[in-house]
N, CA, C and O of each residue as an XYZ file, in Angstrom:
444
protein
N      24.251    124.251   -194.040
C      24.963    125.381   -193.711
C      24.091    126.228   -192.817
O      22.906    126.403   -193.103
N      24.636    126.752   -191.753
C      23.835    127.603   -190.836
C      24.023    129.056   -191.191
O      25.146    129.514   -191.402
N      22.861    129.821   -191.260
C      22.971    131.220   -191.443
C      22.953    132.002   -190.110
O      22.178    131.745   -189.189
N      23.856    132.954   -190.099
C      24.060    133.716   -188.765
C      24.083    135.158   -189.281
O      24.731    135.511   -190.266
N      23.270    136.012   -188.479
C      23.114    137.377   -188.805
C      24.326    138.165   -188.135
O      24.635    137.976   -186.958
N      24.951    139.008   -188.920
C      25.955    139.956   -188.406
C      25.333    141.271   -188.302
O      24.538    141.656   -189.160
N      25.689    142.057   -187.181
C      25.144    143.360   -187.010
C      26.186    144.295   -186.569
O      26.858    144.037   -185.571
N      26.362    145.382   -187.263
C      27.172    146.488   -186.867
C      26.571    147.108   -185.543
O      25.361    147.265   -185.375
N      27.539    147.442   -184.623
C      27.019    147.962   -183.256
C      27.670    149.303   -182.984
O      28.808    149.607   -183.343
N      26.775    150.118   -182.271
C      27.334    151.472   -181.954
C      28.414    151.431   -180.790
O      28.454    150.434   -180.069
N      29.174    152.348   -180.614
C      30.158    152.429   -179.526
C      29.539    152.235   -178.164
O      30.118    151.577   -177.299
N      28.360    152.804   -177.968
C      27.692    152.627   -176.618
C      27.465    151.107   -176.342
O      27.500    150.725   -175.173
N      27.253    150.289   -177.274
C      27.049    148.910   -177.110
C      28.399    148.173   -176.910
O      28.505    147.184   -176.184
N      29.309    148.663   -177.530
C      30.663    147.961   -177.587
C      31.408    148.240   -176.276
O      31.956    147.331   -175.653
N      31.416    149.529   -175.868
C      32.025    150.050   -174.611
C      33.393    150.594   -175.060
O      33.637    150.815   -176.246
N      34.254    150.797   -174.092
C      35.548    151.440   -174.384
C      36.455    150.444   -175.129
O      36.511    149.271   -174.760
N      37.155    150.898   -176.163
C      38.020    150.102   -176.968
C      39.427    150.404   -176.484
O      39.859    151.556   -176.452
N      40.173    149.281   -176.086
C      41.538    149.461   -175.740
C      42.401    148.676   -176.639
O      42.079    147.551   -177.021
N      43.559    149.295   -176.998
C      44.423    148.735   -178.032
C      45.614    148.087   -177.322
O      46.194    148.621   -176.377
N      45.976    146.757   -177.905
C      47.120    146.083   -177.377
C      48.310    146.502   -178.225
O      48.285    147.468   -178.987
N      49.396    145.669   -178.028
C      50.572    146.001   -178.801
C      50.583    145.476   -180.173
O      50.437    144.262   -180.317
N      50.740    146.244   -181.214
C      50.724    145.833   -182.540
C      51.848    144.756   -182.884
O      52.985    144.911   -182.438
N      51.528    143.688   -183.663
C      52.548    142.753   -183.983
C      52.483    142.545   -185.425
O      51.493    142.947   -186.036
N      53.408    141.977   -186.011
C      53.498    141.560   -187.500
C      53.200    140.068   -187.519
O      53.992    139.269   -187.020
N      51.998    139.669   -188.124
C      51.729    138.336   -188.280
C      51.304    138.031   -189.694
O      50.286    138.513   -190.191
N      52.177    137.159   -190.362
C      51.800    136.714   -191.691
C      51.739    137.883   -192.636
O      50.856    137.901   -193.493
N      52.560    138.801   -192.549
C      52.500    139.942   -193.481
C      51.521    140.925   -193.189
O      51.261    141.785   -194.030
N      50.916    140.891   -192.026
C      49.871    141.937   -191.634
C      50.144    142.429   -190.309
O      50.753    141.699   -189.527
N      49.715    143.732   -189.913
C      49.909    144.328   -188.666
C      48.595    143.893   -187.917
O      47.487    144.159   -188.383
N      48.762    143.240   -186.785
C      47.640    142.853   -185.968
C      47.662    143.621   -184.549
O      48.605    143.603   -183.758
N      46.536    144.245   -184.395
C      46.378    145.050   -183.097
C      45.293    144.324   -182.253
O      44.140    144.293   -182.683
N      45.618    143.733   -181.055
C      44.578    143.097   -180.264
C      43.675    144.236   -179.681
O      44.153    145.334   -179.392
N      42.405    143.943   -179.526
C      41.414    144.951   -179.051
C      40.773    144.315   -177.838
O      40.497    143.115   -177.811
N      40.535    145.170   -176.805
C      39.716    144.757   -175.660
C      38.634    145.718   -175.501
O      38.833    146.923   -175.656
N      37.408    145.196   -175.173
C      36.236    145.922   -175.016
C      35.897    146.018   -173.605
O      35.670    144.953   -173.032
N      35.812    147.202   -172.877
C      35.568    147.329   -171.472
C      34.296    148.040   -171.263
O      34.047    149.135   -171.765
N      33.480    147.356   -170.481
C      32.202    148.057   -169.962
C      31.057    148.263   -171.010
O      30.151    149.077   -170.830
N      31.162    147.468   -172.117
C      30.084    147.519   -173.042
C      28.869    146.766   -172.713
O      28.956    145.835   -171.911
N      27.682    147.089   -173.279
C      26.459    146.327   -173.078
C      26.503    144.862   -173.493
O      25.790    144.018   -172.951
N      27.404    144.575   -174.518
C      27.424    143.270   -175.102
C      27.872    142.210   -174.117
O      27.618    141.027   -174.341
N      28.560    142.611   -172.984
C      28.844    141.541   -171.944
C      27.713    141.079   -171.209
O      27.785    140.071   -170.505
N      26.540    141.841   -171.345
C      25.320    141.391   -170.600
C      24.628    140.293   -171.431
O      23.746    139.570   -170.968
N      25.097    140.222   -172.703
C      24.447    139.186   -173.615
C      25.573    138.297   -174.131
O      26.022    138.470   -175.264
N      26.037    137.346   -173.317
C      27.247    136.570   -173.733
C      27.025    135.646   -175.000
O      27.985    135.140   -175.580
N      25.747    135.455   -175.393
C      25.542    134.730   -176.623
C      25.766    135.583   -177.879
O      25.756    135.018   -178.973
N      25.970    136.934   -177.792
C      26.201    137.787   -178.859
C      27.630    138.233   -178.732
O      27.902    138.898   -177.733
N      28.538    137.979   -179.554
C      29.915    138.286   -179.416
C      30.483    139.059   -180.617
O      29.954    138.920   -181.720
N      31.607    139.919   -180.433
C      32.174    140.584   -181.497
C      32.751    139.489   -182.398
O      33.407    138.554   -181.939
N      32.459    139.655   -183.800
C      33.072    138.709   -184.622
C      33.878    139.311   -185.864
O      34.481    138.601   -186.669
N      33.818    140.653   -185.922
C      34.608    141.266   -186.966
C      34.838    142.759   -186.672
O      33.982    143.436   -186.102
N      36.022    143.248   -187.079
C      36.401    144.610   -186.912
C      36.381    145.078   -188.325
O      37.205    144.606   -189.108
N      35.486    145.991   -188.733
C      35.561    146.618   -190.047
C      36.357    147.820   -189.849
O      36.101    148.681   -189.007
N      37.424    147.840   -190.739
C      38.383    149.045   -190.501
C      38.731    149.699   -191.869
O      38.994    149.020   -192.862
N      38.718    150.960   -191.861
C      39.162    151.755   -192.979
C      40.261    152.656   -192.652
O      40.127    153.380   -191.666
N      41.414    152.716   -193.400
C      42.522    153.613   -193.036
C      42.585    154.597   -194.300
O      42.734    154.269   -195.478
N      42.433    155.889   -193.762
C      42.479    157.102   -194.708
C      43.535    158.029   -194.136
O      43.320    158.661   -193.101
N      44.699    158.114   -194.823
C      45.751    159.039   -194.453
C      46.160    158.613   -192.988
O      46.613    157.484   -192.799
N      46.019    159.425   -192.052
C      46.469    159.221   -190.626
C      45.287    158.910   -189.721
O      45.354    159.127   -188.511
N      44.146    158.374   -190.333
C      43.025    158.090   -189.508
C      42.693    156.599   -189.738
O      42.888    156.074   -190.834
N      42.199    155.947   -188.709
C      41.667    154.647   -188.814
C      40.317    154.772   -188.296
O      40.101    155.352   -187.232
N      39.304    154.198   -189.074
C      37.926    154.199   -188.545
C      37.517    152.774   -188.458
O      37.758    152.031   -189.409
N      36.919    152.336   -187.399
C      36.448    151.032   -187.163
C      35.063    150.926   -186.684
O      34.544    151.850   -186.057
N      34.460    149.857   -186.949
C      33.069    149.412   -186.508
C      33.174    147.973   -186.151
O      33.716    147.148   -186.886
N      32.630    147.694   -184.982
C      32.560    146.308   -184.555
C      31.285    145.669   -184.948
O      30.213    146.238   -184.739
N      31.371    144.391   -185.565
C      30.100    143.673   -185.893
C      29.993    142.407   -184.957
O      30.983    141.716   -184.715
N      28.741    142.138   -184.441
C      28.467    141.067   -183.592
C      27.558    140.019   -184.196
O      26.838    140.258   -185.165
N      27.618    138.891   -183.609
C      26.746    137.833   -184.055
C      26.516    136.763   -182.966
O      27.041    136.867   -181.857
N      25.787    135.821   -183.282
C      25.568    134.781   -182.263
C      26.776    134.018   -182.120
O      27.338    133.656   -183.154
N      27.328    133.676   -180.857
C      28.556    133.015   -180.525
C      28.483    131.479   -181.125
O      27.478    130.787   -180.958
N      29.533    131.058   -181.770
C      29.797    129.772   -182.219
C      31.241    129.517   -181.685
O      31.985    130.407   -181.272
N      31.535    128.220   -181.744
C      32.962    127.877   -181.410
C      34.013    128.612   -182.259
O      35.026    129.088   -181.746
N      33.762    128.685   -183.477
C      34.715    129.390   -184.391
C      34.737    130.831   -184.276
O      35.640    131.456   -184.832
N      33.811    131.443   -183.593
C      33.706    132.900   -183.599
C      34.268    133.505   -182.214
O      34.483    134.713   -182.110
N      34.488    132.630   -181.190
C      34.628    133.194   -179.875
C      36.005    134.023   -179.821
O      36.159    134.843   -178.915
N      36.856    133.846   -180.638
C      38.162    134.703   -180.564
C      38.235    135.673   -181.827
O      39.246    136.346   -182.024
N      37.185    135.721   -182.634
C      37.134    136.641   -183.672
C      36.682    137.931   -183.162
O      36.134    137.992   -182.061
N      36.875    138.991   -183.900
C      36.330    140.341   -183.459
C      37.146    141.044   -182.445
O      36.761    142.087   -181.918
N      38.333    140.441   -182.158
C      39.099    141.131   -181.134
C      40.483    141.553   -181.686
O      41.420    141.783   -180.920
N      40.584    141.643   -182.931
C      41.819    142.006   -183.648
C      41.577    143.079   -184.676
O      40.718    142.867   -185.532
N      42.255    144.221   -184.678
C      42.361    145.141   -185.845
C      43.434    144.631   -186.730
O      44.566    144.404   -186.304
N      43.064    144.443   -188.016
C      44.171    143.871   -188.822
C      44.335    145.006   -190.029
O      43.382    145.427   -190.684
N      45.604    145.390   -190.188
C      46.031    146.256   -191.059
C      47.058    145.793   -192.089
O      47.832    144.891   -191.768
N      47.118    146.322   -193.258
C      48.194    145.887   -194.165
C      49.645    146.205   -193.765
O      49.954    147.208   -193.122
N      50.505    145.275   -194.196
C      51.893    145.568   -194.020
C      52.265    146.855   -194.492
O      51.709    147.309   -195.492
N      53.213    147.550   -193.839
C      53.625    148.906   -194.315
C      52.692    150.032   -193.721
O      52.661    151.148   -194.239
N      51.980    149.722   -192.685
C      51.172    150.586   -192.044
C      51.802    151.436   -190.948
O      51.138    151.945   -190.045
N      53.117    151.561   -191.077
C      53.895    152.385   -190.034
C      53.331    153.806   -189.988
O      52.952    154.369   -191.014
N      53.282    154.380   -188.771
C      52.848    155.693   -188.528
C      52.031    155.853   -187.260
O      51.792    154.935   -186.475
N      51.611    157.154   -187.133
C      50.722    157.441   -186.026
C      49.365    157.681   -186.555
O      49.212    158.380   -187.556
N      48.375    157.141   -185.938
C      47.044    157.234   -186.301
C      46.112    157.828   -185.335
O      46.425    157.728   -184.149
N      45.000    158.441   -185.646
C      43.927    158.814   -184.776
C      42.833    157.804   -185.114
O      42.467    157.607   -186.272
N      42.312    157.153   -184.019
C      41.363    156.041   -184.296
C      39.975    156.621   -183.907
O      39.765    157.218   -182.851
N      39.079    156.388   -184.844
C      37.618    156.684   -184.629
C      36.764    155.500   -184.670
O      37.024    154.541   -185.397
N      35.705    155.557   -183.868
C      34.709    154.525   -183.968
C      33.563    155.002   -184.753
O      33.103    156.109   -184.473
N      33.042    154.309   -185.701
C      31.909    154.738   -186.526
C      30.696    153.926   -186.266
O      30.628    152.742   -186.595
N      29.714    154.588   -185.657
C      28.403    153.993   -185.419
C      27.713    153.653   -186.577
O      27.984    154.348   -187.556
N      26.765    152.630   -186.749
C      26.030    152.358   -187.885
C      25.253    153.475   -188.466
O      24.899    153.446   -189.644
N      24.952    154.547   -187.600
C      24.254    155.707   -188.143
C      25.204    156.728   -188.819
O      24.755    157.737   -189.363
N      26.579    156.434   -188.770
C      27.583    157.347   -189.305
C      28.241    158.318   -188.290
O      29.201    159.010   -188.631
N      27.752    158.361   -187.121
C      28.315    159.146   -186.085
C      29.781    158.671   -185.804
O      29.994    157.460   -185.742
N      30.732    159.506   -185.643
C      32.090    159.155   -185.382
C      32.408    159.668   -183.947
O      31.973    160.731   -183.503
N      33.279    158.730   -183.209
C      33.815    159.016   -182.034
C      35.270    158.782   -182.000
O      35.771    157.719   -182.365
N      36.008    159.885   -181.516
C      37.420    159.646   -181.448
C      37.653    158.711   -180.173
O      37.170    158.983   -179.074
N      38.438    157.581   -180.422
C      38.552    156.606   -179.182
C      40.053    156.500   -178.899
O      40.388    155.791   -177.950
N      40.985    157.119   -179.610
C      42.353    156.986   -179.193
C      43.319    157.255   -180.264
O      42.985    157.669   -181.374
N      44.607    156.992   -179.879
C      45.670    157.165   -180.858
C      46.403    155.829   -180.934
O      46.419    155.066   -179.967
N      46.989    155.560   -182.051
C      47.651    154.255   -182.204
C      48.976    154.517   -183.017
O      48.982    155.159   -184.067
N      50.092    153.967   -182.442
C      51.431    154.179   -183.132
C      51.816    152.733   -183.663
O      51.798    151.753   -182.918
N      52.144    152.674   -184.927
C      52.543    151.395   -185.443
C      53.892    151.485   -186.006
O      54.157    152.321   -186.869
N      54.807    150.605   -185.524
C      56.177    150.523   -185.866
C      56.616    149.082   -186.231
O      56.744    148.209   -185.373
N      56.836    148.884   -187.532
C      57.045    147.368   -187.935
C      58.562    147.188   -187.755
O      59.086    146.099   -187.988
């Protein structure tokens, strides 16, 4: 078994986060994410593999984790997954590994 390091990255590395249209998939709300202008695109061997998300009241806080690219990971890390019943309006923040929060947008979920 291969060991791969995961690393939480700051917003400056990730770039601008854009939200796609939320859908209901297998009992979860899935929001596609697109990263624009981040430093990670300069290193194509390091890719987003996970979106760590916390929902508290009307806020969603996310952090993107990256790792060395493998075939299984190329499409991972580009989806925000929330539990079913997450209807509502949210303010979305990006949390850097040092705890700094950046407001990155608003998200409306209607199931």
